[in-house]
C-alpha distance (Angstrom), angle and dihedral (degrees) to the residues before:
residue distance angle dihedral
M1 . . .
A2 3.77 . .
S3 3.78 108.4 .
T4 3.78 130.9 49.5
V5 3.79 121.6 -149.0
A6 3.79 126.2 -164.5
V7 3.80 114.6 -140.0
T8 3.80 123.1 -166.9
G9 3.79 117.2 -161.2
A10 3.79 86.1 25.1
S11 3.80 97.0 157.2
G12 3.80 94.7 49.6
F13 3.78 125.0 99.5
V14 3.80 96.2 -87.7
G15 3.79 93.2 32.5
R16 3.80 93.5 59.1
A17 3.81 91.1 53.7
I18 3.79 93.5 46.7
V19 3.80 93.6 47.0
R20 3.80 91.4 50.5
E21 3.80 91.8 48.5
L22 3.80 93.1 48.8
L23 3.80 91.6 49.6
A24 3.81 90.8 47.9
R25 3.81 87.1 55.5
E26 3.81 89.8 51.2
V27 3.80 94.6 -109.8
R28 3.81 115.4 144.2
V29 3.80 113.4 -123.1
R30 3.80 130.2 -152.8
A31 3.79 105.0 -165.2
L32 3.80 123.1 -157.6
V33 3.79 108.4 -147.4
R34 3.79 134.5 163.3
D35 3.79 94.8 -136.6
I36 3.81 119.9 26.0
P37 3.85 98.0 -161.6
T38 3.81 91.1 51.1
A39 3.80 91.0 46.1
R40 3.81 91.2 50.1
K41 3.81 88.3 55.9
A42 3.81 90.7 51.1
L43 3.81 98.1 40.7
G44 3.77 104.3 22.8
S45 3.76 120.2 -150.1
A46 3.75 124.7 -68.9
P47 3.76 138.2 164.3
G48 3.78 106.9 -86.9
L49 3.82 95.7 26.2
A50 3.81 118.0 113.1
F51 3.79 126.0 173.8
V52 3.79 125.6 -141.7
G53 3.77 112.0 -165.4
G54 3.76 119.0 -147.4
D55 3.75 145.8 62.8
A56 3.79 128.9 -71.2
L57 3.81 87.5 -121.6
D58 3.80 100.2 46.2
G59 3.79 94.4 96.4
R60 3.80 97.1 -118.1
A61 3.80 110.3 46.1
P62 3.83 98.2 75.4
A63 3.81 92.6 55.2
A64 3.80 92.3 45.5
L65 3.80 91.0 47.2
L66 3.80 96.7 48.4
D67 3.80 98.0 43.1
G68 3.80 107.2 121.7
C69 3.81 95.2 0.0
N70 3.79 127.9 134.8
A71 3.82 96.3 -156.5
C72 3.79 143.4 5.6
I73 3.79 124.9 -134.5
H74 3.80 106.2 -162.3
L75 3.81 112.4 -157.9
I76 3.80 103.4 154.9
G77 3.77 110.6 134.8
I78 3.78 141.9 131.0
L79 3.78 133.1 -148.4
R80 3.80 95.3 -157.5
A81 3.78 129.1 33.4
T82 3.78 117.9 -126.7
P83 3.80 131.2 -173.1
G84 3.79 106.1 -72.8
N85 3.81 94.0 11.6
G86 3.76 111.7 67.3
F87 3.78 130.1 160.2
Q88 3.81 93.9 -95.0
R89 3.80 92.0 54.3
A90 3.79 97.1 42.8
H91 3.78 100.0 39.2
V92 3.80 107.7 27.2
D93 3.79 107.5 22.0
A94 3.82 95.3 42.8
T95 3.80 91.1 47.4
R96 3.81 91.0 49.9
A97 3.81 91.1 49.6
M98 3.80 92.5 51.6
I99 3.82 93.5 44.8
D100 3.81 90.5 50.1
A101 3.81 92.4 48.9
C102 3.82 95.8 50.0
P103 3.83 99.2 73.8
R104 3.82 91.6 44.9
A105 3.83 88.5 55.4
G106 3.80 93.9 43.3
V107 3.82 93.1 -111.6
R108 3.81 113.1 145.4
R109 3.83 102.3 168.3
F110 3.82 117.0 78.9
L111 3.80 125.6 176.1
H112 3.77 115.4 -170.0
M113 3.79 128.3 -165.5
S114 3.78 112.8 -144.2
A115 3.82 125.3 157.0
L116 3.78 141.7 -108.3
G117 3.77 115.0 -89.9
V118 3.79 99.2 30.1
G119 3.77 119.5 133.3
D120 3.76 145.3 133.8
E121 3.80 89.8 -77.6
G122 3.80 97.5 48.5
R123 3.79 115.3 157.6
T124 3.79 98.9 -150.1
E125 3.79 132.2 55.1
Y126 3.81 87.2 -118.6
Q127 3.82 92.0 57.6
K128 3.80 93.8 42.7
T129 3.79 95.5 50.7
K130 3.80 93.3 43.6
F131 3.80 88.1 54.4
Q132 3.81 91.9 46.7
A133 3.81 88.1 54.3
E134 3.81 90.8 49.5
T135 3.80 89.0 52.5
L136 3.80 90.4 53.6
V137 3.79 90.1 51.1
R138 3.81 93.1 48.7
R139 3.81 91.3 50.8
S140 3.81 95.3 42.5
G141 3.78 99.3 94.8
L142 3.80 88.7 -130.3
D143 3.79 124.6 123.5
W144 3.80 95.5 -100.2
T145 3.76 143.4 -179.5
I146 3.79 123.1 -169.0
F147 3.77 118.3 -161.5
R148 3.79 125.3 -169.9
P149 3.80 113.6 -157.0
S150 3.77 121.8 -179.5
L151 3.77 123.3 -115.9
């Protein structure tokens, strides 16, 4: 295992698949998760898998996650807003926090999961904030890739 990749949203639906694929390819994974015991149930334990507990906006988790990594795969996203976790926080603010932390950790490669149908004329708050996050990524100065899967 030569490279180490940071994955946000690692215990989510897409995150679990990406983490498993990276590990199968012998890539070390540092997984940002809110709750480590719950994430261990979802992802199991494997050589090369390390968990970082926290939140992208807690002021310490991004640095801890990115330390020693070659790339960041940013998957944080929500389909429904809840009290304390709205679209702005999950899509825009978390993306900004991860983008800002990458250069400080020496991480140049940033992969960002957006969604089909987002754009500057989005009709829903989901679409608008996903596009705002994409704009941050495009302007970041990082070596980036944005991918837009469907639901």
